[in-house]
Backbone as a printed PyTorch tensor [residue, N CA C, xyz], in Angstrom:
tensor([[[-96.9300,  47.1380, -62.0290],
         [-96.3000,  47.4070, -60.7380],
         [-95.4980,  46.2110, -60.2560]],

        [[-96.0940,  45.0200, -60.4680],
         [-95.3960,  43.8060, -60.0450],
         [-94.0920,  43.6470, -60.8050]],

        [[-94.1310,  44.0320, -62.1150],
         [-92.9140,  43.9320, -62.9040],
         [-91.8130,  44.8230, -62.3850]],

        [[-92.1920,  45.9720, -61.8370],
         [-91.2070,  46.9080, -61.2870],
         [-90.4240,  46.2800, -60.1530]],

        [[-91.0980,  45.4490, -59.3380],
         [-90.4560,  44.8400, -58.1840],
         [-89.9730,  43.4200, -58.4470]],

        [[-90.0300,  42.9910, -59.6960],
         [-89.5410,  41.6580, -60.0150],
         [-88.0260,  41.6090, -59.8640]],

        [[-87.5130,  40.4240, -59.6720],
         [-86.0920,  40.2510, -59.3840],
         [-85.2000,  40.7910, -60.4960]],

        [[-85.6710,  40.6960, -61.7460],
         [-84.8360,  41.0770, -62.8820],
         [-85.1380,  42.4890, -63.4050]],

        [[-85.9700,  43.2460, -62.7200],
         [-86.2910,  44.6030, -63.1630],
         [-85.1350,  45.5550, -62.8840]],

        [[-85.1240,  46.6840, -63.5940],
         [-84.0770,  47.6850, -63.3840],
         [-84.1430,  48.2620, -61.9740]],

        [[-85.3580,  48.4220, -61.4750],
         [-85.5260,  48.9400, -60.1130],
         [-84.8700,  48.0100, -59.0970]],

        [[-85.1050,  46.7090, -59.2500],
         [-84.5030,  45.7370, -58.3310],
         [-82.9840,  45.7300, -58.4600]],

        [[-82.4910,  45.8650, -59.6980],
         [-81.0400,  45.8790, -59.9120],
         [-80.4040,  47.0600, -59.1880]],

        [[-81.0520,  48.2340, -59.2900],
         [-80.5370,  49.4240, -58.6060],
         [-80.6210,  49.2490, -57.0930]],

        [[-81.7520,  48.6920, -56.6180],
         [-81.9240,  48.4870, -55.1800],
         [-80.8800,  47.5280, -54.6330]],

        [[-80.6030,  46.4540, -55.3760],
         [-79.5850,  45.4930, -54.9430],
         [-78.2110,  46.1590, -54.8720]],

        [[-77.8830,  46.9920, -55.8500],
         [-76.5740,  47.6410, -55.8600],
         [-76.4390,  48.6540, -54.7270]],

        [[-77.5160,  49.3160, -54.3920],
         [-77.4840,  50.2200, -53.2340],
         [-77.2730,  49.4240, -51.9480]],

        [[-77.9400,  48.2860, -51.8610],
         [-77.7500,  47.4160, -50.6920],
         [-76.3180,  46.8870, -50.6430]],

        [[-75.7900,  46.4920, -51.7950],
         [-74.3950,  46.0390, -51.8480],
         [-73.4490,  47.1440, -51.3880]],

        [[-73.7160,  48.3670, -51.8610],
         [-72.8580,  49.5030, -51.5030],
         [-72.8640,  49.7420, -50.0060]],

        [[-74.0300,  49.6490, -49.3950],
         [-74.1460,  49.8480, -47.9480],
         [-73.3530,  48.7890, -47.1950]],

        [[-73.4850,  47.5290, -47.6170],
         [-72.7730,  46.4350, -46.9560],
         [-71.2600,  46.5580, -47.1610]],

        [[-70.8560,  46.8750, -48.3870],
         [-69.4270,  47.0410, -48.6650],
         [-68.8390,  48.2090, -47.8910]],

        [[-69.6200,  49.2680, -47.7350],
         [-69.1530,  50.4110, -46.9560],
         [-68.8890,  50.0100, -45.5080]],

        [[-69.7550,  49.1520, -44.9530],
         [-69.5650,  48.6560, -43.5940],
         [-68.2900,  47.8220, -43.4890]],

        [[-68.0980,  46.8980, -44.4390],
         [-66.8800,  46.0790, -44.4360],
         [-65.6370,  46.9550, -44.5530]],

        [[-65.7050,  47.9180, -45.4680],
         [-64.5570,  48.8200, -45.6980],
         [-64.2380,  49.6280, -44.4420]],

        [[-65.2580,  50.1810, -43.8000],
         [-65.0520,  51.0070, -42.6070],
         [-64.4510,  50.1930, -41.4630]],

        [[-64.9710,  48.9980, -41.2380],
         [-64.4720,  48.1570, -40.1470],
         [-63.0260,  47.7430, -40.4000]],

        [[-62.7260,  47.3440, -41.6340],
         [-61.3730,  46.8770, -41.9610],
         [-60.3740,  48.0240, -42.0850]],

        [[-60.8660,  49.2630, -42.1500],
         [-59.9680,  50.4300, -42.2440],
         [-59.6600,  51.0390, -40.8760]],

        [[-60.3190,  50.5600, -39.8320],
         [-60.1920,  51.1810, -38.5130],
         [-58.7570,  51.3090, -38.0070]],

        [[-57.8930,  50.3080, -38.2110],
         [-56.5120,  50.4980, -37.7370],
         [-55.7290,  51.5530, -38.5290]],

        [[-56.3420,  52.1490, -39.5580],
         [-55.7280,  53.1520, -40.4560],
         [-54.6440,  52.5180, -41.3300]],

        [[-53.7480,  51.7550, -40.7330],
         [-52.6670,  51.1450, -41.5010],
         [-53.2120,  50.1570, -42.5370]],

        [[-54.4120,  49.6360, -42.3160],
         [-55.0060,  48.6740, -43.2450],
         [-55.9240,  49.3350, -44.2750]],

        [[-55.9790,  50.6570, -44.2900],
         [-56.9020,  51.3440, -45.1870],
         [-56.6150,  51.0400, -46.6550]],

        [[-55.3520,  50.8920, -47.0080],
         [-55.0040,  50.5720, -48.3880],
         [-55.5310,  49.2160, -48.8090]],

        [[-55.3750,  48.2200, -47.9500],
         [-55.8470,  46.8640, -48.2560],
         [-57.3700,  46.8190, -48.3180]],

        [[-58.0390,  47.5270, -47.4100],
         [-59.5020,  47.5170, -47.4070],
         [-60.0560,  48.2590, -48.6260]],

        [[-59.3920,  49.3370, -49.0440],
         [-59.8360,  50.0640, -50.2340],
         [-59.6300,  49.2270, -51.4890]],

        [[-58.5180,  48.5040, -51.5390],
         [-58.2730,  47.5970, -52.6670],
         [-59.3450,  46.5190, -52.7380]],

        [[-59.6790,  45.9410, -51.5820],
         [-60.7230,  44.9110, -51.5400],
         [-62.0800,  45.4940, -51.9430]],

        [[-62.3530,  46.7050, -51.4910],
         [-63.6110,  47.3770, -51.8450],
         [-63.7390,  47.5320, -53.3530]],

        [[-62.6660,  47.9710, -54.0060],
         [-62.7360,  48.1830, -55.4560],
         [-62.7140,  46.8670, -56.2210]],

        [[-62.0640,  45.8570, -55.6790],
         [-62.1000,  44.5500, -56.3250],
         [-63.5430,  44.0630, -56.4450]],

        [[-64.2940,  44.1520, -55.3470],
         [-65.6900,  43.7030, -55.3630],
         [-66.5660,  44.6700, -56.1590]],

        [[-66.3150,  45.9580, -56.0180],
         [-67.1340,  46.9540, -56.7290],
         [-67.0090,  46.8110, -58.2360]],

        [[-65.8080,  46.5290, -58.7210],
         [-65.6350,  46.3500, -60.1580],
         [-66.2890,  45.0620, -60.6400]],

        [[-66.3470,  44.0480, -59.7790],
         [-67.0890,  42.8330, -60.1190],
         [-68.5890,  43.1520, -60.2550]],

        [[-69.0820,  43.9950, -59.3470],
         [-70.4850,  44.4000, -59.4150],
         [-70.7560,  45.1580, -60.7160]],

        [[-69.8470,  46.0600, -61.0670],
         [-70.0070,  46.8370, -62.2990],
         [-69.9960,  45.9510, -63.5350]],

        [[-69.3140,  44.8120, -63.4340],
         [-69.2130,  43.8810, -64.5570],
         [-70.2400,  42.7490, -64.4580]],

        [[-71.1590,  42.8510, -63.4750],
         [-72.1730,  41.8090, -63.2480],
         [-71.5400,  40.4540, -62.9640]],

        [[-70.4470,  40.4640, -62.1970],
         [-69.7710,  39.2220, -61.8390],
         [-69.7200,  39.0250, -60.3260]],

        [[-70.5980,  39.7440, -59.6090],
         [-70.5570,  39.6380, -58.1590],
         [-71.0580,  38.2780, -57.6980]],

        [[-70.4730,  37.8050, -56.6090],
         [-70.9040,  36.5570, -55.9960],
         [-71.1200,  36.7870, -54.5210]],

        [[-70.4570,  35.9970, -53.6970],
         [-70.5130,  36.1880, -52.2510],
         [-69.6600,  37.4010, -51.8960]],

        [[-70.2760,  38.5180, -51.5410],
         [-69.5430,  39.7690, -51.3160],
         [-68.5340,  39.6430, -50.1850]],

        [[-68.9360,  39.0020, -49.1020],
         [-68.0360,  38.8680, -47.9480],
         [-66.8070,  38.0530, -48.3130]],

        [[-67.0300,  36.9270, -48.9790],
         [-65.9290,  36.0490, -49.3700],
         [-64.9850,  36.7550, -50.3370]],

        [[-65.5630,  37.4270, -51.3320],
         [-64.7330,  38.1280, -52.3110],
         [-63.9510,  39.2710, -51.6720]],

        [[-64.5930,  39.9960, -50.7570],
         [-63.9280,  41.1160, -50.1060],
         [-62.7060,  40.6440, -49.3220]],

        [[-62.8920,  39.6430, -48.4900],
         [-61.7840,  39.2020, -47.6390],
         [-60.7220,  38.4260, -48.4110]],

        [[-61.1110,  37.7980, -49.5180],
         [-60.1050,  37.1590, -50.3650],
         [-59.2000,  38.2200, -50.9770]],

        [[-59.8220,  39.3000, -51.4920],
         [-59.0300,  40.3910, -52.0750],
         [-58.2130,  41.1100, -51.0040]],

        [[-58.7930,  41.2870, -49.8300],
         [-58.0890,  41.9370, -48.7170],
         [-56.8230,  41.1650, -48.3650]],

        [[-56.9440,  39.8670, -48.2750],
         [-55.8080,  39.0260, -47.8940],
         [-54.7570,  38.9490, -48.9970]],

        [[-55.1930,  38.7250, -50.2350],
         [-54.2390,  38.5200, -51.3240],
         [-53.4650,  39.7920, -51.6830]],

        [[-54.0680,  40.9570, -51.4530],
         [-53.4080,  42.2230, -51.8030],
         [-52.8670,  42.9850, -50.5900]],

        [[-52.9570,  42.3620, -49.4240],
         [-52.6580,  43.0830, -48.1880],
         [-51.2470,  43.6950, -48.1810]],

        [[-50.2470,  42.9040, -48.4970],
         [-48.8720,  43.3840, -48.3960],
         [-48.6100,  44.5620, -49.3270]],

        [[-48.9290,  44.3910, -50.6010],
         [-48.6440,  45.4530, -51.5680],
         [-49.4820,  46.6970, -51.3050]],

        [[-50.7720,  46.5100, -51.0430],
         [-51.6470,  47.6600, -50.8070],
         [-51.2330,  48.4250, -49.5580]],

        [[-50.7730,  47.7120, -48.5390],
         [-50.3590,  48.3700, -47.2920],
         [-49.0800,  49.1660, -47.4850]],

        [[-48.1270,  48.5950, -48.2060],
         [-46.8700,  49.3110, -48.4750],
         [-47.1620,  50.5890, -49.2610]],

        [[-47.9620,  50.4710, -50.3160],
         [-48.2990,  51.6480, -51.1290],
         [-49.0510,  52.6800, -50.2980]],

        [[-49.9880,  52.2280, -49.4660],
         [-50.7580,  53.1460, -48.6280],
         [-49.8570,  53.8990, -47.6530]],

        [[-48.9100,  53.2060, -47.0270],
         [-48.0270,  53.8700, -46.0700],
         [-47.1320,  54.9040, -46.7700]],

        [[-46.7000,  54.5790, -47.9900],
         [-45.9220,  55.5530, -48.7780],
         [-46.7740,  56.7850, -49.0650]],

        [[-48.0150,  56.5550, -49.5190],
         [-48.9040,  57.6680, -49.8350],
         [-49.3030,  58.4550, -48.5910]],

        [[-49.4630,  57.7640, -47.4770],
         [-49.7910,  58.4490, -46.2220],
         [-48.6670,  59.3890, -45.8180]],

        [[-47.4270,  58.9150, -45.9530],
         [-46.2790,  59.7640, -45.6410],
         [-46.1870,  60.9640, -46.5720]],

        [[-46.4140,  60.7220, -47.8750],
         [-46.3850,  61.8230, -48.8410],
         [-47.4950,  62.8260, -48.5430]],

        [[-48.6860,  62.3230, -48.2060],
         [-49.8090,  63.2010, -47.8940],
         [-49.5380,  64.0560, -46.6720]],

        [[-48.9320,  63.4590, -45.6350],
         [-48.5950,  64.2220, -44.4310],
         [-47.5690,  65.3030, -44.7510]],

        [[-46.5950,  64.9490, -45.5900],
         [-45.5520,  65.9100, -45.9850],
         [-46.1620,  67.0700, -46.7670]],

        [[-47.0410,  66.7510, -47.7220],
         [-47.6820,  67.8000, -48.5180],
         [-48.5740,  68.6850, -47.6500]],

        [[-49.2910,  68.0830, -46.7100],
         [-50.1560,  68.8570, -45.8280],
         [-49.3670,  69.8490, -44.9820]],

        [[-48.2500,  69.3880, -44.4380],
         [-47.3990,  70.2850, -43.6390],
         [-46.8180,  71.3960, -44.4990]],

        [[-46.3710,  71.0460, -45.7060],
         [-45.8120,  72.0480, -46.6100],
         [-46.8430,  73.1080, -46.9760]],

        [[-48.0630,  72.6690, -47.2680],
         [-49.1220,  73.6230, -47.6050],
         [-49.4100,  74.5640, -46.4460]],

        [[-49.4410,  74.0230, -45.2440],
         [-49.7180,  74.8350, -44.0590],
         [-48.6320,  75.9000, -43.8680]],

        [[-47.3670,  75.4850, -43.9950],
         [-46.2460,  76.4090, -43.7870],
         [-46.1930,  77.4540, -44.8930]],

        [[-46.2660,  77.0190, -46.1420],
         [-46.1380,  77.9410, -47.2760],
         [-47.2970,  78.9410, -47.3140]],

        [[-48.5000,  78.4780, -47.0030],
         [-49.6560,  79.3840, -46.9880],
         [-49.4650,  80.5160, -45.9890]],

        [[-48.9480,  80.1820, -44.8280],
         [-48.7390,  81.2020, -43.7920],
         [-47.5570,  82.1150, -44.1110]],

        [[-46.5180,  81.5580, -44.7020],
         [-45.3840,  82.3900, -45.1120],
         [-45.7960,  83.3640, -46.2120]],

        [[-46.6320,  82.8800, -47.1320],
         [-47.1190,  83.7480, -48.2040],
         [-47.9840,  84.8710, -47.6440]],

        [[-48.8090,  84.5550, -46.6460],
         [-49.7150,  85.5490, -46.0730],
         [-48.9680,  86.6480, -45.3190]],

        [[-47.7900,  86.3350, -44.8070],
         [-47.0330,  87.3110, -44.0100],
         [-45.8830,  87.9500, -44.7880]],

        [[-45.8000,  87.6670, -46.0940],
         [-44.7000,  88.1930, -46.9030],
         [-45.2020,  89.2790, -47.8510]],

        [[-44.2820,  90.1040, -48.2890],
         [-44.6080,  91.1560, -49.2560],
         [-43.5360,  91.2050, -50.3440]],

        [[-43.8640,  91.8660, -51.4330],
         [-42.8870,  92.0760, -52.5020],
         [-42.4330,  90.7890, -53.1530]],

        [[-41.1040,  90.7000, -53.3450],
         [-40.5100,  89.5470, -54.0210],
         [-40.7350,  88.2410, -53.2790]],

        [[-40.6830,  88.3110, -51.9370],
         [-40.8980,  87.0940, -51.1450],
         [-42.3090,  86.5560, -51.3430]],

        [[-43.2900,  87.4500, -51.4010],
         [-44.6740,  87.0240, -51.6110],
         [-44.8240,  86.3290, -52.9620]],

        [[-44.1420,  86.8600, -53.9830],
         [-44.1900,  86.2390, -55.3140],
         [-43.5610,  84.8480, -55.2710]],

        [[-42.4180,  84.7390, -54.5770],
         [-41.7350,  83.4450, -54.4800],
         [-42.6180,  82.4030, -53.7980]],

        [[-43.2250,  82.7870, -52.6630],
         [-44.0880,  81.8320, -51.9430],
         [-45.3300,  81.4960, -52.7430]],

        [[-45.8120,  82.4440, -53.5670],
         [-46.9650,  82.1660, -54.4260],
         [-46.6190,  81.1140, -55.4710]],

        [[-45.4350,  81.2240, -56.0620],
         [-44.9890,  80.2380, -57.0440],
         [-44.8150,  78.8650, -56.4010]],

        [[-44.2230,  78.8650, -55.2010],
         [-44.0510,  77.5960, -54.4920],
         [-45.4010,  76.9820, -54.1500]],

        [[-46.3540,  77.8270, -53.7420],
         [-47.6970,  77.3470, -53.4260],
         [-48.3640,  76.7450, -54.6630]],

        [[-48.1790,  77.3920, -55.8060],
         [-48.7580,  76.8760, -57.0580],
         [-48.1860,  75.4970, -57.3830]],

        [[-46.8630,  75.3220, -57.1800],
         [-46.2450,  74.0220, -57.4280],
         [-46.7690,  72.9690, -56.4600]],

        [[-46.9840,  73.3670, -55.2230],
         [-47.5310,  72.4380, -54.2370],
         [-48.9500,  72.0140, -54.5910]],

        [[-49.7540,  72.9560, -55.0630],
         [-51.1290,  72.6420, -55.4680],
         [-51.1170,  71.6720, -56.6470]],

        [[-50.2130,  71.8900, -57.6060],
         [-50.0910,  70.9720, -58.7420],
         [-49.6990,  69.5760, -58.2650]],

        [[-48.7900,  69.5260, -57.2800],
         [-48.3740,  68.2420, -56.7130],
         [-49.5400,  67.5600, -56.0010]],

        [[-50.3590,  68.3380, -55.3150],
         [-51.5350,  67.7880, -54.6230],
         [-52.5470,  67.2220, -55.6130]],

        [[-52.6680,  67.8500, -56.7800],
         [-53.5670,  67.3330, -57.8150],
         [-53.0680,  65.9810, -58.3050]],

        [[-51.7490,  65.8870, -58.5430],
         [-51.1580,  64.6100, -58.9560],
         [-51.3440,  63.5590, -57.8660]],

        [[-51.2210,  63.9800, -56.6210],
         [-51.3980,  63.0740, -55.4820],
         [-52.8410,  62.5510, -55.4340]],

        [[-53.7990,  63.4080, -55.7070],
         [-55.2080,  63.0040, -55.7150],
         [-55.4810,  62.0020, -56.8310]],

        [[-54.9010,  62.2450, -57.9990],
         [-55.0370,  61.2990, -59.1100],
         [-54.4760,  59.9410, -58.7180]],

        [[-53.3460,  59.9550, -58.0500],
         [-52.7230,  58.7160, -57.5750],
         [-53.6560,  57.9550, -56.6430]],

        [[-54.2590,  58.6560, -55.7080],
         [-55.1700,  58.0230, -54.7580],
         [-56.3850,  57.4150, -55.4510]],

        [[-56.8640,  58.0850, -56.4970],
         [-58.0590,  57.6080, -57.2030],
         [-57.7930,  56.2880, -57.9160]],

        [[-56.6190,  56.1500, -58.5320],
         [-56.3820,  55.0070, -59.4060],
         [-55.5460,  53.8820, -58.8260]],

        [[-54.7010,  54.1500, -57.8570],
         [-53.7200,  53.1320, -57.4880],
         [-54.3470,  51.8950, -56.8570]],

        [[-55.3450,  52.0490, -55.9890],
         [-55.9110,  50.8770, -55.3190],
         [-56.8090,  50.0430, -56.2340]],

        [[-57.6300,  50.6600, -57.1100],
         [-58.3160,  49.8440, -58.1240],
         [-57.3250,  49.1060, -59.0280]],

        [[-56.1840,  49.7510, -59.3000],
         [-55.1650,  49.1160, -60.1340],
         [-54.5570,  47.9170, -59.4150]],

        [[-54.2590,  48.0560, -58.1310],
         [-53.7140,  46.9430, -57.3470],
         [-54.7010,  45.7790, -57.3290]],

        [[-55.9930,  46.0940, -57.2920],
         [-57.0250,  45.0570, -57.2520],
         [-57.0570,  44.2200, -58.5230]],

        [[-56.5890,  44.7830, -59.6380],
         [-56.7320,  44.1170, -60.9250],
         [-55.4220,  43.7190, -61.6070]],

        [[-54.3170,  44.3410, -61.2320],
         [-53.0770,  44.1730, -61.9830],
         [-51.9670,  43.6680, -61.0720]],

        [[-51.1280,  42.8080, -61.5980],
         [-49.9470,  42.3450, -60.8720],
         [-48.7270,  43.0890, -61.4060]],

        [[-48.0680,  43.8250, -60.5220],
         [-46.8980,  44.5900, -60.9310],
         [-46.1380,  45.0310, -59.6830]],

        [[-45.0000,  45.6740, -59.8670],
         [-44.2210,  46.1450, -58.7330],
         [-44.8870,  47.3820, -58.1230]],

        [[-44.5080,  47.7050, -56.9000],
         [-45.0670,  48.8850, -56.2330],
         [-44.7960,  50.1490, -57.0380]],

        [[-43.5760,  50.2910, -57.4970],
         [-43.2000,  51.4770, -58.2620],
         [-44.0210,  51.5720, -59.5460]],

        [[-44.1590,  50.4460, -60.2560],
         [-44.9200,  50.4450, -61.5050],
         [-46.3920,  50.7680, -61.2460]],

        [[-46.9260,  50.2560, -60.1450],
         [-48.3190,  50.5510, -59.7960],
         [-48.5270,  52.0550, -59.6370]],

        [[-47.6330,  52.6950, -58.9100],
         [-47.7840,  54.1130, -58.6180],
         [-47.5640,  54.9640, -59.8710]],

        [[-46.5920,  54.5850, -60.6790],
         [-46.3420,  55.3190, -61.9220],
         [-47.5140,  55.1580, -62.8830]],

        [[-47.9860,  53.9220, -63.0410],
         [-49.0910,  53.6610, -63.9710],
         [-50.3860,  54.3210, -63.5190]],

        [[-50.6180,  54.3620, -62.2070],
         [-51.8260,  55.0180, -61.6930],
         [-51.8550,  56.4840, -62.1070]],

        [[-50.7050,  57.1480, -62.0040],
         [-50.6250,  58.5590, -62.3820],
         [-50.7700,  58.7350, -63.8960]],

        [[-50.1400,  57.8400, -64.6610],
         [-50.2290,  57.9260, -66.1210],
         [-51.6590,  57.7090, -66.6040]],

        [[-52.3210,  56.6960, -66.0540],
         [-53.6990,  56.4060, -66.4600],
         [-54.6190,  57.5610, -66.0640]],

        [[-54.4320,  58.0650, -64.8530],
         [-55.2830,  59.1460, -64.3670],
         [-55.1750,  60.4080, -65.1900]],

        [[-53.9800,  60.7240, -65.6580],
         [-53.8040,  61.9260, -66.4780],
         [-54.2410,  61.6790, -67.9230]],

        [[-54.0940,  60.4400, -68.3910],
         [-54.5040,  60.1150, -69.7640],
         [-56.0280,  60.0880, -69.8950]],

        [[-56.6860,  59.4630, -68.9180],
         [-58.1510,  59.3970, -68.9140],
         [-58.6920,  60.4590, -67.9600]],

        [[-58.4740,  61.7060, -68.3230],
         [-58.7820,  62.8200, -67.4240],
         [-60.2870,  62.9590, -67.1670]],

        [[-61.1000,  62.6800, -68.1620],
         [-62.5550,  62.7640, -67.9600],
         [-63.0120,  61.7870, -66.8820]],

        [[-62.4970,  60.5740, -66.9390],
         [-62.8140,  59.5670, -65.9290],
         [-62.3610,  60.0400, -64.5560]],

        [[-61.1560,  60.5880, -64.4850],
         [-60.6070,  61.0840, -63.2200],
         [-61.4980,  62.1710, -62.6300]],

        [[-61.9200,  63.1090, -63.4670],
         [-62.7520,  64.2180, -62.9860],
         [-64.1040,  63.7390, -62.4760]],

        [[-64.7030,  62.7680, -63.1720],
         [-66.0120,  62.2620, -62.7450],
         [-65.8860,  61.4910, -61.4280]],

        [[-64.8610,  60.6520, -61.3110],
         [-64.6560,  59.9000, -60.0600],
         [-64.4070,  60.8570, -58.8990]],

        [[-63.6090,  61.8860, -59.1400],
         [-63.3790,  62.8890, -58.0990],
         [-64.6810,  63.5830, -57.7320]],

        [[-65.4810,  63.9130, -58.7420],
         [-66.7550,  64.5920, -58.4950],
         [-67.6940,  63.7230, -57.6580]],

        [[-67.7060,  62.4240, -57.9170],
         [-68.5470,  61.5040, -57.1350],
         [-68.1760,  61.5770, -55.6570]],

        [[-66.8900,  61.5180, -55.3620],
         [-66.4310,  61.5780, -53.9640],
         [-66.6800,  62.9610, -53.3610]],

        [[-66.4800,  63.9940, -54.1590],
         [-66.6800,  65.3610, -53.6680],
         [-68.1440,  65.6050, -53.3130]],

        [[-69.0360,  65.1880, -54.2000],
         [-70.4740,  65.3720, -53.9510],
         [-70.8950,  64.5900, -52.7150]],

        [[-70.3990,  63.3670, -52.5660],
         [-70.7170,  62.5670, -51.3800],
         [-70.2750,  63.2890, -50.1110]],

        [[-69.0700,  63.8600, -50.1210],
         [-68.5600,  64.5700, -48.9490],
         [-69.4070,  65.8010, -48.6280]],

        [[-69.7660,  66.5680, -49.6550],
         [-70.5730,  67.7790, -49.4440],
         [-71.9550,  67.4190, -48.8990]],

        [[-72.5800,  66.4110, -49.4910],
         [-73.9140,  66.0010, -49.0300],
         [-73.8550,  65.5070, -47.5850]],

        [[-72.8420,  64.7120, -47.2650],
         [-72.7170,  64.1650, -45.9120],
         [-72.4430,  65.2440, -44.8710]],

        [[-71.6270,  66.2380, -45.2300],
         [-71.2390,  67.2740, -44.2760],
         [-72.3080,  68.3460, -44.1270]],

        [[-72.9430,  68.7360, -45.2300],
         [-73.8260,  69.9150, -45.1960],
         [-75.3220,  69.6060, -45.2100]],

        [[-75.7020,  68.4510, -45.7680],
         [-77.1310,  68.2430, -45.9950],
         [-77.7150,  67.0000, -45.3220]],

        [[-77.0570,  65.8530, -45.4630],
         [-77.6880,  64.6100, -45.0270],
         [-76.6230,  63.6420, -44.5150]],

        [[-76.2460,  63.8020, -43.2710],
         [-75.1820,  62.9910, -42.6810],
         [-75.4410,  61.4860, -42.7580]],

        [[-76.6990,  60.9980, -42.6160],
         [-76.9220,  59.5460, -42.6890],
         [-76.4890,  58.8890, -43.9930]],

        [[-76.2200,  59.6930, -45.0340],
         [-75.7570,  59.0950, -46.2900],
         [-74.3950,  58.4330, -46.1200]],

        [[-73.7260,  58.7160, -45.0020],
         [-72.4570,  58.0640, -44.7020],
         [-72.6210,  56.5520, -44.5620]],

        [[-73.8690,  56.0920, -44.3470],
         [-74.1190,  54.6470, -44.3280],
         [-73.7610,  54.0180, -45.6750]],

        [[-73.8820,  54.8230, -46.7370],
         [-73.4720,  54.3750, -48.0630],
         [-72.0300,  54.7790, -48.3520]],

        [[-71.7070,  56.0300, -48.0200],
         [-70.3460,  56.5510, -48.0590],
         [-69.4530,  56.0440, -49.1710]],

        [[-68.2810,  55.5510, -48.7920],
         [-67.2770,  55.1110, -49.7490],
         [-67.7580,  53.9020, -50.5430]],

        [[-68.6550,  53.1100, -49.9500],
         [-69.1930,  51.9620, -50.6800],
         [-69.9210,  52.3860, -51.9380]],

        [[-70.8020,  53.3730, -51.8190],
         [-71.5310,  53.8710, -52.9830],
         [-70.5950,  54.5600, -53.9650]],

        [[-69.6510,  55.3460, -53.4430],
         [-68.6740,  56.0130, -54.3170],
         [-67.8900,  54.9880, -55.1320]],

        [[-67.4760,  53.9050, -54.4810],
         [-66.6850,  52.8710, -55.1660],
         [-67.5050,  52.1640, -56.2280]],

        [[-68.7510,  51.8240, -55.9100],
         [-69.6020,  51.1290, -56.8810],
         [-69.8610,  52.0190, -58.0900]],

        [[-70.2190,  53.2860, -57.8560],
         [-70.4630,  54.2110, -58.9700],
         [-69.1870,  54.4330, -59.7820]],

        [[-68.0730,  54.6410, -59.0840],
         [-66.8010,  54.8920, -59.7680],
         [-66.3450,  53.6900, -60.5850]],

        [[-66.6760,  52.5010, -60.1180],
         [-66.2030,  51.2860, -60.7830],
         [-66.7800,  51.1280, -62.1790]],

        [[-67.9560,  51.7070, -62.4390],
         [-68.5150,  51.6470, -63.7920],
         [-67.6360,  52.4160, -64.7800]],

        [[-66.8540,  53.3540, -64.2780],
         [-65.9030,  54.0880, -65.1110],
         [-64.5050,  53.4760, -65.0390]],

        [[-64.0850,  53.1170, -63.8310],
         [-62.7230,  52.6340, -63.6270],
         [-62.4930,  51.2530, -64.2380]],

        [[-63.4900,  50.3800, -64.1400],
         [-63.3150,  49.0100, -64.6100],
         [-62.9450,  48.9260, -66.0900]],

        [[-63.6940,  49.5730, -67.0060],
         [-63.3080,  49.4920, -68.4190],
         [-61.9780,  50.1850, -68.7210]],

        [[-61.6780,  51.2600, -67.9830],
         [-60.4090,  51.9570, -68.2030],
         [-59.2380,  51.0650, -67.8150]],

        [[-59.3090,  50.4700, -66.6360],
         [-58.2140,  49.6110, -66.1740],
         [-58.1190,  48.3610, -67.0430]],

        [[-59.2590,  47.8110, -67.4350],
         [-59.2380,  46.6320, -68.2960],
         [-58.5910,  46.9510, -69.6370]],

        [[-58.8870,  48.1170, -70.1860],
         [-58.3000,  48.5080, -71.4710],
         [-56.7940,  48.7260, -71.3580]],

        [[-56.3680,  49.3430, -70.2530],
         [-54.9390,  49.6210, -70.0660],
         [-54.1610,  48.3710, -69.7140]],

        [[-54.8090,  47.4350, -69.0210],
         [-54.1130,  46.2390, -68.5510],
         [-54.0500,  45.1540, -69.6070]],

        [[-54.8120,  45.3040, -70.6870],
         [-54.8470,  44.2480, -71.6950],
         [-53.5270,  44.1520, -72.4460]],

        [[-52.9880,  42.9580, -72.4870],
         [-51.7540,  42.6850, -73.2260],
         [-52.0980,  41.7640, -74.3850]],

        [[-52.0850,  42.2550, -75.6150],
         [-52.4800,  41.4270, -76.7580],
         [-51.5970,  40.2090, -76.9520]],

        [[-50.3870,  40.1870, -76.3580],
         [-49.4810,  39.0550, -76.4960],
         [-49.6920,  38.0160, -75.4020]],

        [[-50.6190,  38.3260, -74.4830],
         [-50.8770,  37.3970, -73.3900],
         [-52.3440,  37.0260, -73.3740]],

        [[-52.6300,  35.7420, -73.2970],
         [-54.0240,  35.3170, -73.2450],
         [-54.7140,  35.8080, -72.0050]],

        [[-53.9520,  35.8370, -70.9170],
         [-54.5450,  36.2860, -69.6460],
         [-54.7960,  37.7650, -69.6740]],

        [[-53.9170,  38.5110, -70.3020],
         [-54.0640,  39.9690, -70.3400],
         [-54.1510,  40.5480, -68.9640]],

        [[-53.2630,  40.0680, -68.0310],
         [-53.3800,  40.4640, -66.6310],
         [-52.6930,  41.7700, -66.3010]],

        [[-52.1120,  42.4220, -67.3010],
         [-51.6500,  43.7770, -67.0700],
         [-50.1850,  43.9100, -66.7620]],

        [[-49.3740,  42.8070, -66.8430],
         [-47.9640,  42.9630, -66.5330],
         [-47.2850,  43.9280, -67.4980]],

        [[-47.8600,  44.0540, -68.6890],
         [-47.2720,  44.9660, -69.6560],
         [-48.0480,  46.2440, -69.7870]],

        [[-48.6740,  46.6680, -68.7150],
         [-49.5470,  47.8500, -68.7610],
         [-48.7940,  49.0690, -69.2310]],

        [[-49.4340,  49.8560, -70.0680],
         [-48.8010,  51.0720, -70.5500],
         [-49.7900,  51.8820, -71.3650]],

        [[-49.3920,  53.0590, -71.7190],
         [-50.2920,  53.9360, -72.4670],
         [-49.6610,  54.2690, -73.8180]]])
């Protein structure tokens, strides 16, 4: 029994990571409050979460705010672009859904096709959201390259994408329908769990065999 609670036991390792997730979720929530900073806070969250997944965690607060500050400009620009795209897609879905519901014959078929294209675009948008901020946390590149590479990686590593999406989906369902207090872990736990998948994928894609640093400037698939 004593071994179970020892510092180096698997139980303690899991307990520490749950505690880390709770603390990171608090930092992420507070730093996301202005909404405009959500991109920078999510980038910082994944920077620390991937360190945890790689057993390289140190001072969580220091690492979080260092990543928040160093990636603030790029993450904020990308987030505002994605926020605008998300608002546009949401409005389009609302309008097209209602037009389809009130149409018949050829018009109904046309709106159905348009709706299908919008749903496909929303799937691509979700993939972008899953990968772009972890990518910003680890790779140095232009905004355009970040967004393009996030989509390419997400579609190439589809199994990883589906599992990460499932983690967030299950968290949302549990929080809304069954156990609201799990929000104390919320995005922090999702990020830590997801990082065990995202970290090796991003590291593999960012590796440049011609560069000792392998920092991802030549990222590609």
